N, C-alpha and C positions, 0 to 999 in steps of 0.2 A: 511730240505735237507741239512750233512755243505759239504761247494763248500771248498777248496782251489785255489784263483786266481791270476797266475804272473801279470806278469805285470799291480798290484793293483793302481801303484802307480801313472802311467801312465795316458795319456786323457781319451785311451778307456775304461784303467780297472778298473777309478773308477765310471765313470759313471754304466757301470754295472754293480763296487760291493752296488752303493745303486739303483740299480736295488732290483739287490737281496735281496739284506736286503733289499725296500718299504713291499716287500713278502714274510718278516720273513725265507727270508735264513738263516743257518750263515754265515756267507762270512772271509773267511782266508788268509790275504793277503801274497807274498812275498814277500820281502826289503832284500838286500847288507843294508841297513844303516837299519835295523828295530827299533828304539830309535824312528826316525826323524820322521819315517813311519808313528810309531802309537803315532809321538806327534802333526801329520797335522793329520788321519783320524784314531781318537781313536774310532772309529763307530768297526771298524777292530777286526779279529783278524790277530796278526803275525806271523810267522818264519824270520828266516831270510835268503837266497836264495843271493846266485847269481851267475846269463846265463854268469856271462863272465869265473867263473872259478869250477861249481856245473855242468859240460860236460857226467859222471857218472850214468850209473843207480847207483851203490850204495852208491853217495851218494844222488839222490833220494829219494831209500826204505824207508828210515828209517822216513820222512817225511810225509808218505803220511797215514800212520794210524791212522782211525777213520775219512777219504771221503767219501761220498757217491759221489763227482763226480767234475773233474778238469777242469778248462779253459782257455786256454792256452792267453792272452791278451801280453803277453811281447812281443816287441817289435824295436826293430833302422832301420835306412833307411842310417845313417853314421857313421862311424865308425868314434871312441878318444878314443887313447893311454889305449890299459888296456879295451877295449871293438869289439867286431869285428862281424863283422856281420858275418861271420861266425860261429860262439859260439853262440850269441844272439838268433837270430832267427829259426836256425837249433840243432847247437850238442846241446846245452840242452833238450836244447824240446823232441826232440829225444832220450833223456835219459831218460825225467821227463818220455817218454810213454812205452814205456821199463820196466819202476822202477812200472803201472799200470797195464801192462800185468801179473812180475811178483806177485806184491802184493796185487792188488786193488790200487784203484780202478776202476769201468771197465770202469763207461761213463766219456768219456774224450773234447772237443770243443774246437778247433784249431781256434782264429781268421788272417787270411791267408787271402793273397793279390790277390785280379781284378787281371785276365786278367797273373796267373805268369804261367803257363803255356808255353804263350808266347813270353815274356820277360826275354832276358839273361842279364839283371843286379843280382849285386850281391844278393839284396835284397830280389828279384823275387827270383831267381835262389834258397835262401835256404831252400827259404816261402813250394816253391817247394815237396822240397826234403822234411820237414816235412810234405807233405804229404802221397805222397807214403811212408814214414815213418808205416807212420800212418795202411795206407792201407794191410800190412804187419801183422799189428800185433792184436791180437786177442783181440780185445777193441770195446765198444759199442762207433764208435766214426761220431762223425758232424765235416768235416769240413768248415768254416762262409766264404769265400769271400766279401766284404765289403767293396763298394766305397764310393765316397764322399755322405754319405750319416749321417744326423743332427746325432751326440751319444746319442740324447736319443735311439732317434726308431734303435737304429745296441741293441743301454745293452736289451733296451724292448724285441727286435727277440731273446738273447738270454736267457733272464727269460724262453720264452717259450717255447728255445727248453729245458732247464732241467725242466722245469713242465713239456710237454708232454711227453714224454724220443724216442725224433724222426724226424728227419729221424735222419736212422744210416747206418752205414758204406757210408753216402752221400757229396758229397762236393758239397753245396749249395751258390748262390749267394745272394745274399738280394740287392735288383732295387733296384734305388735313388729314395728318393724319401718313399718308400713303405716297409715297412713290407713284401713283399711278397718273397716266397722263388722262385727260377727255380735251381732246379736237372741238375748238369749241368751231372756227374751220378752218381749208386751209386750202388756198392756192390755187390748185385741181382737182378742190371737192365740188361735186355733181350737185 
């Protein structure tokens, strides 16, 4: 499977990319510093993308050709000059997923934050905004709320979701120290 992985240079994203590669998937990462990313992680393919400024469907649509799935692991917790939580954690992912709904791929996984539906901080609010936007799109989506979980465990859980192709339309919470999914709510749940 050919997978676009945002946040591939980050701690979580790098582990997800390595786990997908180990299972034989083709992984293409996104980085605003594509050449630096290629030198750090030459085993991945790379495209240039900047979550601080690529905030429209038009910015993402041409980048999605030929992918079977998109995994969004891009995130910041604290703002820096030129990088806002609203843009990186919400606006860019919402634009990316809207582009997926228009042009494909249909399979998307969003890495989210546990308790984002109860936490008023900007980071949690941004993650919840993406979850709600995904719920309105005609995509085969899964949201994974992961807390203090070993990165390899999280990566293996994401690989399992990609390979099994389910559950769809579901918000999942990964239990600490276990690769077991708690389905918090699902699109077709009663």
